N, C-alpha and C positions, 0 to 999 in steps of 0.2 A: 830734521829733528834729532836724529841719532847723533850726527856729528856736531851739532850745535853745542851741546853740553860739553863735549870733549874740547872743542875749539875754544869755547869760553873759558874753560879751566886753564888751558895753556895761555890764553891771552891775559887772564888775571895774573898768572905767574910772571909773565913778561912785564906787565905793568908794575908788579912788585919787585922786579929785577932779581928774581930768584928762580932756581930750577924747579920744575914740577916734581912732586913726589907721587909716584905710582907704586901701589903695593899689589902683591899677587898672593892669592890663596888658592888651594885646590879645594873645590866644593866637596863636601862630604867627608872630609878628614877632620875629625873622627865621626861626626854625625851632622845631621841637618841643623840641629839647634846650636851646636858648637860653631859651625860655619857662619850662621847668622849672627851669633854673639860676637865672633871675631870681626866681621864686617862692621857691625855697629860700634865696636870699641875702637877700631882704627880710623873710622870715617872722619871724626873731627880733626884728625892730624894729617890727612892726605888730600891730594887733589883729585886723584882718579883711582878707582879700585878695579883690579883685574881679577876675574874669577875664572879659575881653570876648570875645565870639564875633565874629570878623571877618565882615563882610557887605559886599555890593557897593553898598549905598546908605546909607552912614552920614551922611546929610545933617544930622542933628540934632547930630552930634558936631563938635568942633573940628578944625582942620586936622591937628594931630598925630595924633589918633585916626583920622581919615580916612586919612591916609597910612599909618599902621600897619596898618589893615585892608586897604588895597590891597596893601601889600607881602606880607602873609600870604596873601592870595588869589592873588596873582601867583606865589607859590612853591608853589601847589597845596594849600594848607591846607584841610582839610575839617572838618565838624562833629565827626565821630568823633575827630579829632585833639585837639579841646578836651577831650573826656571822658578821653582817654588821659593828657593832661597832668595834669588834676586828679586822676585816679586815682593816678598815680605820685606826685604831690605829697602826697596823703593818706597815702602809705606812709612818708613821712619821719618823723624822730624826733619833731618837735613841730609838726605842721601847724596852721595857723590856720583859723578858720572861713572858708569860701570861698563867694563869691556869683558865680554865672554871670550875665553881663549880655548 
């Protein structure tokens, strides 16, 4: 079930003879509502959404993602908040396959 939606998204892109468009946001930057609003607004234009879990040691990430993680954590964002955002996103009219990172 988990991989089926992602596989289907890639197969649809292949049938359309185009690359897949995946987007990435760090959940909680700047707050839960904003994260959900961003996912809802980009969803119609992408194939797969990646939602990053903010953490305090994002050393392998670039500066933008590091800063985004730090802002989310500074605002008190917790792991359960990530799940809440994704759960609410999945209730929207046409949610896209979502990968938690």
